[in-house]
VEXMIKOL-29798 format. One record per atom (N, C-alpha, C): x, y, z; atom name. Coordinates in steps of 0.001 Angstrom, whole numbers. Example, Ala and Ser with C-alpha at 12.3 -4.5 7.8 and 13.67 -1.06 7.14 Angstrom:
BEGIN
<node><east>13190</east><north>-5690</north><up>7800</up><atom>N</atom></node>
<node><east>12300</east><north>-4500</north><up>7800</up><atom>CA</atom></node>
<node><east>13200</east><north>-3300</north><up>7800</up><atom>C</atom></node>
<node><east>12850</east><north>-2250</north><up>7080</up><atom>N</atom></node>
<node><east>13670</east><north>-1060</north><up>7140</up><atom>CA</atom></node>
<node><east>12900</east><north>30</north><up>7870</up><atom>C</atom></node>
***
This chain:
BEGIN
<node><east>-24035</east><north>-46038</north><up>27814</up><atom>N</atom></node>
<node><east>-23411</east><north>-45063</north><up>28674</up><atom>CA</atom></node>
<node><east>-22957</east><north>-43890</north><up>27814</up><atom>C</atom></node>
<node><east>-23195</east><north>-42702</north><up>28308</up><atom>N</atom></node>
<node><east>-22734</east><north>-41507</north><up>27606</up><atom>CA</atom></node>
<node><east>-21676</east><north>-40824</north><up>28452</up><atom>C</atom></node>
<node><east>-20867</east><north>-40071</north><up>27798</up><atom>N</atom></node>
<node><east>-19862</east><north>-39299</north><up>28532</up><atom>CA</atom></node>
<node><east>-19875</east><north>-37882</north><up>27996</up><atom>C</atom></node>
<node><east>-19540</east><north>-36976</north><up>28862</up><atom>N</atom></node>
<node><east>-19501</east><north>-35567</north><up>28509</up><atom>CA</atom></node>
<node><east>-18073</east><north>-35193</north><up>28155</up><atom>C</atom></node>
<node><east>-17915</east><north>-34620</north><up>26997</up><atom>N</atom></node>
<node><east>-16614</east><north>-34123</north><up>26580</up><atom>CA</atom></node>
<node><east>-16730</east><north>-32632</north><up>26358</up><atom>C</atom></node>
<node><east>-15863</east><north>-31901</north><up>27025</up><atom>N</atom></node>
<node><east>-15841</east><north>-30451</north><up>26868</up><atom>CA</atom></node>
<node><east>-14635</east><north>-30108</north><up>26016</up><atom>C</atom></node>
<node><east>-14892</east><north>-29437</north><up>24918</up><atom>N</atom></node>
<node><east>-13803</east><north>-29025</north><up>24045</up><atom>CA</atom></node>
<node><east>-13677</east><north>-27509</north><up>24120</up><atom>C</atom></node>
<node><east>-12497</east><north>-27066</north><up>24468</up><atom>N</atom></node>
<node><east>-12241</east><north>-25638</north><up>24550</up><atom>CA</atom></node>
<node><east>-11582</east><north>-25207</north><up>23247</up><atom>C</atom></node>
<node><east>-12327</east><north>-24494</north><up>22424</up><atom>N</atom></node>
<node><east>-11798</east><north>-24082</north><up>21130</up><atom>CA</atom></node>
<node><east>-10803</east><north>-22940</north><up>21274</up><atom>C</atom></node>
<node><east>-11180</east><north>-21951</north><up>22031</up><atom>N</atom></node>
<node><east>-10304</east><north>-20808</north><up>22238</up><atom>CA</atom></node>
<node><east>-10154</east><north>-20603</north><up>23733</up><atom>C</atom></node>
<node><east>-8986</east><north>-20891</north><up>24232</up><atom>N</atom></node>
<node><east>-8750</east><north>-20810</north><up>25665</up><atom>CA</atom></node>
<node><east>-8320</east><north>-19398</north><up>26029</up><atom>C</atom></node>
<node><east>-9046</east><north>-18765</north><up>26961</up><atom>N</atom></node>
<node><east>-8652</east><north>-17422</north><up>27385</up><atom>CA</atom></node>
<node><east>-7363</east><north>-17470</north><up>28196</up><atom>C</atom></node>
<node><east>-6774</east><north>-16332</north><up>28419</up><atom>N</atom></node>
<node><east>-5580</east><north>-16240</north><up>29253</up><atom>CA</atom></node>
<node><east>-5948</east><north>-15610</north><up>30581</up><atom>C</atom></node>
<node><east>-5090</east><north>-15824</north><up>31545</up><atom>N</atom></node>
<node><east>-5282</east><north>-15252</north><up>32875</up><atom>CA</atom></node>
<node><east>-4695</east><north>-13846</north><up>32854</up><atom>C</atom></node>
<node><east>-5490</east><north>-12885</north><up>33281</up><atom>N</atom></node>
<node><east>-5054</east><north>-11487</north><up>33295</up><atom>CA</atom></node>
<node><east>-4628</east><north>-11024</north><up>34682</up><atom>C</atom></node>
<node><east>-5312</east><north>-11560</north><up>35702</up><atom>N</atom></node>
<node><east>-5034</east><north>-11132</north><up>37068</up><atom>CA</atom></node>
<node><east>-5446</east><north>-12241</north><up>38019</up><atom>C</atom></node>
<node><east>-4726</east><north>-12341</north><up>39134</up><atom>N</atom></node>
<node><east>-5027</east><north>-13334</north><up>40165</up><atom>CA</atom></node>
<node><east>-5233</east><north>-12602</north><up>41483</up><atom>C</atom></node>
<node><east>-6259</east><north>-13024</north><up>42213</up><atom>N</atom></node>
<node><east>-6514</east><north>-12501</north><up>43549</up><atom>CA</atom></node>
<node><east>-6657</east><north>-13687</north><up>44487</up><atom>C</atom></node>
<node><east>-5954</east><north>-13637</north><up>45603</up><atom>N</atom></node>
<node><east>-6020</east><north>-14706</north><up>46591</up><atom>CA</atom></node>
<node><east>-6517</east><north>-14145</north><up>47912</up><atom>C</atom></node>
<node><east>-7452</east><north>-14862</north><up>48522</up><atom>N</atom></node>
<node><east>-7899</east><north>-14523</north><up>49873</up><atom>CA</atom></node>
<node><east>-7514</east><north>-15692</north><up>50771</up><atom>C</atom></node>
<node><east>-7974</east><north>-15684</north><up>51997</up><atom>N</atom></node>
<node><east>-7662</east><north>-16782</north><up>52912</up><atom>CA</atom></node>
<node><east>-8246</east><north>-18105</north><up>52443</up><atom>C</atom></node>
<node><east>-9311</east><north>-18048</north><up>51639</up><atom>N</atom></node>
<node><east>-9970</east><north>-19298</north><up>51252</up><atom>CA</atom></node>
<node><east>-10350</east><north>-19409</north><up>49780</up><atom>C</atom></node>
<node><east>-9945</east><north>-18433</north><up>48953</up><atom>N</atom></node>
<node><east>-10371</east><north>-18435</north><up>47557</up><atom>CA</atom></node>
<node><east>-9245</east><north>-17991</north><up>46619</up><atom>C</atom></node>
<node><east>-9206</east><north>-18632</north><up>45450</up><atom>N</atom></node>
<node><east>-8342</east><north>-18204</north><up>44349</up><atom>CA</atom></node>
<node><east>-9263</east><north>-17702</north><up>43251</up><atom>C</atom></node>
<node><east>-9093</east><north>-16457</north><up>42832</up><atom>N</atom></node>
<node><east>-9894</east><north>-15866</north><up>41760</up><atom>CA</atom></node>
<node><east>-8966</east><north>-15510</north><up>40604</up><atom>C</atom></node>
<node><east>-9390</east><north>-15879</north><up>39404</up><atom>N</atom></node>
<node><east>-8619</east><north>-15564</north><up>38206</up><atom>CA</atom></node>
<node><east>-9501</east><north>-14786</north><up>37246</up><atom>C</atom></node>
<node><east>-9070</east><north>-13578</north><up>36891</up><atom>N</atom></node>
<node><east>-9752</east><north>-12776</north><up>35878</up><atom>CA</atom></node>
<node><east>-9202</east><north>-13189</north><up>34525</up><atom>C</atom></node>
<node><east>-10099</east><north>-13520</north><up>33593</up><atom>N</atom></node>
<node><east>-9703</east><north>-14038</north><up>32294</up><atom>CA</atom></node>
<node><east>-9854</east><north>-12996</north><up>31198</up><atom>C</atom></node>
<node><east>-9150</east><north>-13223</north><up>30108</up><atom>N</atom></node>
<node><east>-9156</east><north>-12288</north><up>28983</up><atom>CA</atom></node>
<node><east>-10514</east><north>-12199</north><up>28296</up><atom>C</atom></node>
<node><east>-11399</east><north>-13169</north><up>28509</up><atom>N</atom></node>
<node><east>-12723</east><north>-13114</north><up>27886</up><atom>CA</atom></node>
<node><east>-13772</east><north>-12468</north><up>28782</up><atom>C</atom></node>
<node><east>-13330</east><north>-11888</north><up>29904</up><atom>N</atom></node>
<node><east>-14235</east><north>-11167</north><up>30792</up><atom>CA</atom></node>
<node><east>-14734</east><north>-11968</north><up>31979</up><atom>C</atom></node>
<node><east>-14529</east><north>-13263</north><up>31973</up><atom>N</atom></node>
<node><east>-14976</east><north>-14081</north><up>33105</up><atom>CA</atom></node>
<node><east>-14014</east><north>-13964</north><up>34278</up><atom>C</atom></node>
<node><east>-14551</east><north>-14220</north><up>35461</up><atom>N</atom></node>
<node><east>-13740</east><north>-14396</north><up>36656</up><atom>CA</atom></node>
<node><east>-14103</east><north>-15764</north><up>37218</up><atom>C</atom></node>
<node><east>-13086</east><north>-16573</north><up>37426</up><atom>N</atom></node>
<node><east>-13302</east><north>-17912</north><up>37975</up><atom>CA</atom></node>
<node><east>-12785</east><north>-17918</north><up>39397</up><atom>C</atom></node>
<node><east>-13632</east><north>-18372</north><up>40324</up><atom>N</atom></node>
<node><east>-13249</east><north>-18486</north><up>41731</up><atom>CA</atom></node>
<node><east>-13317</east><north>-19947</north><up>42135</up><atom>C</atom></node>
<node><east>-12280</east><north>-20405</north><up>42794</up><atom>N</atom></node>
<node><east>-12242</east><north>-21782</north><up>43280</up><atom>CA</atom></node>
<node><east>-11763</east><north>-21776</north><up>44729</up><atom>C</atom></node>
<node><east>-12157</east><north>-22792</north><up>45484</up><atom>N</atom></node>
<node><east>-11704</east><north>-22862</north><up>46876</up><atom>CA</atom></node>
<node><east>-10197</east><north>-23097</north><up>46956</up><atom>C</atom></node>
<node><east>-9540</east><north>-22386</north><up>47832</up><atom>N</atom></node>
<node><east>-8108</east><north>-22576</north><up>48024</up><atom>CA</atom></node>
<node><east>-7814</east><north>-23984</north><up>48529</up><atom>C</atom></node>
<node><east>-8782</east><north>-24611</north><up>49171</up><atom>N</atom></node>
<node><east>-8624</east><north>-25983</north><up>49659</up><atom>CA</atom></node>
<node><east>-8356</east><north>-26958</north><up>48518</up><atom>C</atom></node>
<node><east>-8700</east><north>-26594</north><up>47287</up><atom>N</atom></node>
<node><east>-8397</east><north>-27441</north><up>46133</up><atom>CA</atom></node>
<node><east>-6901</east><north>-27531</north><up>45891</up><atom>C</atom></node>
<node><east>-6157</east><north>-26571</north><up>46404</up><atom>N</atom></node>
<node><east>-4713</east><north>-26501</north><up>46193</up><atom>CA</atom></node>
<node><east>-4029</east><north>-26388</north><up>47558</up><atom>C</atom></node>
<node><east>-3817</east><north>-27534</north><up>48218</up><atom>N</atom></node>
<node><east>-3305</east><north>-27520</north><up>49593</up><atom>CA</atom></node>
<node><east>-2007</east><north>-26753</north><up>49791</up><atom>C</atom></node>
<node><east>-1128</east><north>-26748</north><up>48785</up><atom>N</atom></node>
<node><east>120</east><north>-25998</north><up>48948</up><atom>CA</atom></node>
<node><east>-163</east><north>-24504</north><up>49065</up><atom>C</atom></node>
<node><east>-1110</east><north>-24011</north><up>48300</up><atom>N</atom></node>
<node><east>-1497</east><north>-22604</north><up>48424</up><atom>CA</atom></node>
<node><east>-2170</east><north>-22349</north><up>49762</up><atom>C</atom></node>
<node><east>-3037</east><north>-23272</north><up>50159</up><atom>N</atom></node>
<node><east>-3756</east><north>-23134</north><up>51426</up><atom>CA</atom></node>
<node><east>-2786</east><north>-23032</north><up>52595</up><atom>C</atom></node>
<node><east>-1690</east><north>-23807</north><up>52557</up><atom>N</atom></node>
<node><east>-718</east><north>-23814</north><up>53648</up><atom>CA</atom></node>
<node><east>402</east><north>-22797</north><up>53462</up><atom>C</atom></node>
<node><east>403</east><north>-22088</north><up>52364</up><atom>N</atom></node>
<node><east>1430</east><north>-21085</north><up>52111</up><atom>CA</atom></node>
<node><east>1150</east><north>-19791</north><up>52862</up><atom>C</atom></node>
<node><east>2198</east><north>-19043</north><up>53109</up><atom>N</atom></node>
<node><east>2053</east><north>-17733</north><up>53746</up><atom>CA</atom></node>
<node><east>1508</east><north>-16738</north><up>52713</up><atom>C</atom></node>
<node><east>1082</east><north>-15604</north><up>53172</up><atom>N</atom></node>
<node><east>617</east><north>-14553</north><up>52268</up><atom>CA</atom></node>
<node><east>1738</east><north>-14166</north><up>51304</up><atom>C</atom></node>
<node><east>2945</east><north>-14042</north><up>51835</up><atom>N</atom></node>
<node><east>4095</east><north>-13699</north><up>50991</up><atom>CA</atom></node>
<node><east>4318</east><north>-14756</north><up>49910</up><atom>C</atom></node>
<node><east>4243</east><north>-16021</north><up>50281</up><atom>N</atom></node>
<node><east>4432</east><north>-17104</north><up>49308</up><atom>CA</atom></node>
<node><east>3308</east><north>-17135</north><up>48270</up><atom>C</atom></node>
<node><east>2087</east><north>-16904</north><up>48707</up><atom>N</atom></node>
<node><east>949</east><north>-16897</north><up>47781</up><atom>CA</atom></node>
<node><east>1043</east><north>-15750</north><up>46783</up><atom>C</atom></node>
<node><east>1574</east><north>-14622</north><up>47239</up><atom>N</atom></node>
<node><east>1670</east><north>-13448</north><up>46364</up><atom>CA</atom></node>
<node><east>2891</east><north>-13491</north><up>45448</up><atom>C</atom></node>
<node><east>3745</east><north>-14477</north><up>45627</up><atom>N</atom></node>
<node><east>4940</east><north>-14621</north><up>44793</up><atom>CA</atom></node>
<node><east>4642</east><north>-15603</north><up>43655</up><atom>C</atom></node>
<node><east>3891</east><north>-15129</north><up>42682</up><atom>N</atom></node>
<node><east>3531</east><north>-15965</north><up>41537</up><atom>CA</atom></node>
<node><east>3881</east><north>-15236</north><up>40249</up><atom>C</atom></node>
<node><east>3879</east><north>-16008</north><up>39168</up><atom>N</atom></node>
<node><east>4056</east><north>-15409</north><up>37845</up><atom>CA</atom></node>
<node><east>3210</east><north>-16200</north><up>36862</up><atom>C</atom></node>
<node><east>2840</east><north>-15531</north><up>35783</up><atom>N</atom></node>
<node><east>2096</east><north>-16197</north><up>34726</up><atom>CA</atom></node>
<node><east>3076</east><north>-16979</north><up>33866</up><atom>C</atom></node>
<node><east>2657</east><north>-18147</north><up>33431</up><atom>N</atom></node>
<node><east>3503</east><north>-18979</north><up>32576</up><atom>CA</atom></node>
<node><east>2743</east><north>-19327</north><up>31299</up><atom>C</atom></node>
<node><east>3498</east><north>-19739</north><up>30303</up><atom>N</atom></node>
<node><east>2920</east><north>-20191</north><up>29020</up><atom>CA</atom></node>
<node><east>1977</east><north>-19146</north><up>28434</up><atom>C</atom></node>
<node><east>2429</east><north>-17896</north><up>28409</up><atom>N</atom></node>
<node><east>1639</east><north>-16834</north><up>27801</up><atom>CA</atom></node>
<node><east>315</east><north>-16542</north><up>28505</up><atom>C</atom></node>
<node><east>258</east><north>-16800</north><up>29814</up><atom>N</atom></node>
<node><east>-967</east><north>-16531</north><up>30574</up><atom>CA</atom></node>
<node><east>-1901</east><north>-17720</north><up>30667</up><atom>C</atom></node>
<node><east>-1448</east><north>-18886</north><up>30225</up><atom>N</atom></node>
<node><east>-2323</east><north>-20060</north><up>30319</up><atom>CA</atom></node>
<node><east>-2116</east><north>-20831</north><up>31614</up><atom>C</atom></node>
<node><east>-1261</east><north>-20315</north><up>32477</up><atom>N</atom></node>
<node><east>-1042</east><north>-20944</north><up>33773</up><atom>CA</atom></node>
<node><east>-431</east><north>-19977</north><up>34765</up><atom>C</atom></node>
<node><east>-373</east><north>-20437</north><up>36012</up><atom>N</atom></node>
<node><east>200</east><north>-19654</north><up>37111</up><atom>CA</atom></node>
<node><east>1223</east><north>-20546</north><up>37811</up><atom>C</atom></node>
<node><east>2366</east><north>-19963</north><up>38157</up><atom>N</atom></node>
<node><east>3412</east><north>-20710</north><up>38853</up><atom>CA</atom></node>
<node><east>3780</east><north>-19989</north><up>40142</up><atom>C</atom></node>
<node><east>3816</east><north>-20745</north><up>41240</up><atom>N</atom></node>
<node><east>4271</east><north>-20255</north><up>42538</up><atom>CA</atom></node>
<node><east>5594</east><north>-20942</north><up>42841</up><atom>C</atom></node>
<node><east>6689</east><north>-20222</north><up>42680</up><atom>N</atom></node>
<node><east>8019</east><north>-20805</north><up>42839</up><atom>CA</atom></node>
<node><east>8243</east><north>-21318</north><up>44262</up><atom>C</atom></node>
<node><east>7957</east><north>-20495</north><up>45258</up><atom>N</atom></node>
<node><east>8239</east><north>-20872</north><up>46646</up><atom>CA</atom></node>
<node><east>7408</east><north>-22065</north><up>47105</up><atom>C</atom></node>
<node><east>6239</east><north>-22250</north><up>46498</up><atom>N</atom></node>
<node><east>5355</east><north>-23351</north><up>46895</up><atom>CA</atom></node>
<node><east>5420</east><north>-24534</north><up>45938</up><atom>C</atom></node>
<node><east>6187</east><north>-24398</north><up>44865</up><atom>N</atom></node>
<node><east>6316</east><north>-25444</north><up>43849</up><atom>CA</atom></node>
<node><east>4925</east><north>-25897</north><up>43366</up><atom>C</atom></node>
<node><east>4121</east><north>-24927</north><up>42965</up><atom>N</atom></node>
<node><east>2738</east><north>-25180</north><up>42524</up><atom>CA</atom></node>
<node><east>2515</east><north>-24539</north><up>41164</up><atom>C</atom></node>
<node><east>1876</east><north>-25278</north><up>40279</up><atom>N</atom></node>
<node><east>1467</east><north>-24770</north><up>38971</up><atom>CA</atom></node>
<node><east>-13</east><north>-25083</north><up>38785</up><atom>C</atom></node>
<node><east>-760</east><north>-24099</north><up>38288</up><atom>N</atom></node>
<node><east>-2184</east><north>-24294</north><up>38004</up><atom>CA</atom></node>
<node><east>-2453</east><north>-23764</north><up>36603</up><atom>C</atom></node>
<node><east>-3108</east><north>-24584</north><up>35799</up><atom>N</atom></node>
<node><east>-3411</east><north>-24174</north><up>34430</up><atom>CA</atom></node>
<node><east>-4818</east><north>-23592</north><up>34340</up><atom>C</atom></node>
<node><east>-5025</east><north>-22746</north><up>33349</up><atom>N</atom></node>
<node><east>-6344</east><north>-22182</north><up>33112</up><atom>CA</atom></node>
<node><east>-7340</east><north>-23289</north><up>32778</up><atom>C</atom></node>
<node><east>-6899</east><north>-24310</north><up>32072</up><atom>N</atom></node>
<node><east>-7791</east><north>-25426</north><up>31751</up><atom>CA</atom></node>
<node><east>-8329</east><north>-26077</north><up>33017</up><atom>C</atom></node>
<node><east>-7455</east><north>-26309</north><up>33998</up><atom>N</atom></node>
<node><east>-7918</east><north>-26916</north><up>35246</up><atom>CA</atom></node>
<node><east>-8905</east><north>-26021</north><up>35979</up><atom>C</atom></node>
<node><east>-8669</east><north>-24722</north><up>35952</up><atom>N</atom></node>
<node><east>-9609</east><north>-23803</north><up>36593</up><atom>CA</atom></node>
<node><east>-10955</east><north>-23842</north><up>35890</up><atom>C</atom></node>
<node><east>-10955</east><north>-23767</north><up>34564</up><atom>N</atom></node>
<node><east>-12195</east><north>-23755</north><up>33798</up><atom>CA</atom></node>
<node><east>-12964</east><north>-25065</north><up>33984</up><atom>C</atom></node>
<node><east>-12241</east><north>-26181</north><up>33999</up><atom>N</atom></node>
<node><east>-12891</east><north>-27486</north><up>34134</up><atom>CA</atom></node>
<node><east>-13192</east><north>-27871</north><up>35580</up><atom>C</atom></node>
<node><east>-12787</east><north>-27035</north><up>36527</up><atom>N</atom></node>
<node><east>-13074</east><north>-27311</north><up>37930</up><atom>CA</atom></node>
<node><east>-12302</east><north>-28486</north><up>38487</up><atom>C</atom></node>
<node><east>-11042</east><north>-28609</north><up>38086</up><atom>N</atom></node>
<node><east>-10218</east><north>-29732</north><up>38537</up><atom>CA</atom></node>
<node><east>-9262</east><north>-29282</north><up>39636</up><atom>C</atom></node>
<node><east>-9426</east><north>-29829</north><up>40824</up><atom>N</atom></node>
<node><east>-8499</east><north>-29495</north><up>41907</up><atom>CA</atom></node>
<node><east>-7139</east><north>-30149</north><up>41698</up><atom>C</atom></node>
<node><east>-6222</east><north>-29876</north><up>42585</up><atom>N</atom></node>
<node><east>-4878</east><north>-30441</north><up>42513</up><atom>CA</atom></node>
<node><east>-4945</east><north>-31959</north><up>42428</up><atom>C</atom></node>
<node><east>-4083</east><north>-32514</north><up>41611</up><atom>N</atom></node>
<node><east>-4021</east><north>-33965</north><up>41491</up><atom>CA</atom></node>
<node><east>-2894</east><north>-34562</north><up>42322</up><atom>C</atom></node>
<node><east>-2282</east><north>-33756</north><up>43177</up><atom>N</atom></node>
<node><east>-1165</east><north>-34238</north><up>43986</up><atom>CA</atom></node>
<node><east>-1646</east><north>-35281</north><up>44984</up><atom>C</atom></node>
<node><east>-879</east><north>-36341</north><up>45121</up><atom>N</atom></node>
<node><east>-1249</east><north>-37396</north><up>46074</up><atom>CA</atom></node>
<node><east>-1073</east><north>-36888</north><up>47501</up><atom>C</atom></node>
<node><east>-1808</east><north>-37492</north><up>48410</up><atom>N</atom></node>
<node><east>-1714</east><north>-37123</north><up>49825</up><atom>CA</atom></node>
<node><east>-297</east><north>-37403</north><up>50349</up><atom>C</atom></node>
<node><east>313</east><north>-38481</north><up>49875</up><atom>N</atom></node>
<node><east>1666</east><north>-38827</north><up>50304</up><atom>CA</atom></node>
<node><east>2661</east><north>-37748</north><up>49872</up><atom>C</atom></node>
<node><east>2564</east><north>-37302</north><up>48635</up><atom>N</atom></node>
<node><east>3452</east><north>-36254</north><up>48131</up><atom>CA</atom></node>
<node><east>3241</east><north>-34961</north><up>48899</up><atom>C</atom></node>
<node><east>1975</east><north>-34611</north><up>49142</up><atom>N</atom></node>
<node><east>1685</east><north>-33379</north><up>49879</up><atom>CA</atom></node>
<node><east>2240</east><north>-33456</north><up>51298</up><atom>C</atom></node>
<node><east>2059</east><north>-34589</north><up>51964</up><atom>N</atom></node>
<node><east>2551</east><north>-34732</north><up>53335</up><atom>CA</atom></node>
<node><east>4078</east><north>-34628</north><up>53386</up><atom>C</atom></node>
<node><east>4749</east><north>-35176</north><up>52389</up><atom>N</atom></node>
<node><east>6212</east><north>-35083</north><up>52305</up><atom>CA</atom></node>
<node><east>6621</east><north>-33612</north><up>52153</up><atom>C</atom></node>
<node><east>5905</east><north>-32881</north><up>51280</up><atom>N</atom></node>
<node><east>6191</east><north>-31455</north><up>51088</up><atom>CA</atom></node>
<node><east>5935</east><north>-30674</north><up>52371</up><atom>C</atom></node>
<node><east>4819</east><north>-30962</north><up>53025</up><atom>N</atom></node>
<node><east>4458</east><north>-30253</north><up>54260</up><atom>CA</atom></node>
<node><east>5482</east><north>-30525</north><up>55351</up><atom>C</atom></node>
<node><east>5942</east><north>-31770</north><up>55462</up><atom>N</atom></node>
<node><east>6958</east><north>-32126</north><up>56457</up><atom>CA</atom></node>
<node><east>8266</east><north>-31383</north><up>56200</up><atom>C</atom></node>
<node><east>8638</east><north>-31236</north><up>54938</up><atom>N</atom></node>
<node><east>9886</east><north>-30539</north><up>54611</up><atom>CA</atom></node>
<node><east>9793</east><north>-29062</north><up>54990</up><atom>C</atom></node>
<node><east>8614</east><north>-28488</north><up>54963</up><atom>N</atom></node>
<node><east>8431</east><north>-27087</north><up>55366</up><atom>CA</atom></node>
<node><east>8606</east><north>-26939</north><up>56862</up><atom>C</atom></node>
<node><east>8171</east><north>-27910</north><up>57623</up><atom>N</atom></node>
<node><east>8273</east><north>-27848</north><up>59082</up><atom>CA</atom></node>
<node><east>9721</east><north>-27944</north><up>59548</up><atom>C</atom></node>
<node><east>10559</east><north>-28581</north><up>58716</up><atom>N</atom></node>
<node><east>11970</east><north>-28741</north><up>59073</up><atom>CA</atom></node>
<node><east>12765</east><north>-27464</north><up>58859</up><atom>C</atom></node>
<node><east>12236</east><north>-26524</north><up>58086</up><atom>N</atom></node>
<node><east>12978</east><north>-25295</north><up>57782</up><atom>CA</atom></node>
<node><east>13047</east><north>-24360</north><up>58943</up><atom>C</atom></node>
***
């Protein structure tokens, strides 16, 4: 059995983020733009436009944090194509707490 290991020697930083109704796009310092489905990040998908636009770069541009949605996404996860690892139970608890507000 073989396994694929991807080693990132020099990780680019996130320069800009663009969100649409169904896509998260990140422009990187090495010139690439990575687009992923917003469905990979259910908290973003269920967030309002105002909540989605309330983000900041963290760790020197190696991640994005959405305070109102309690969501963090790293550049490594975007590059490796890894969606949110949040359990369905945790997400449902978060979603229920939003409905109570």
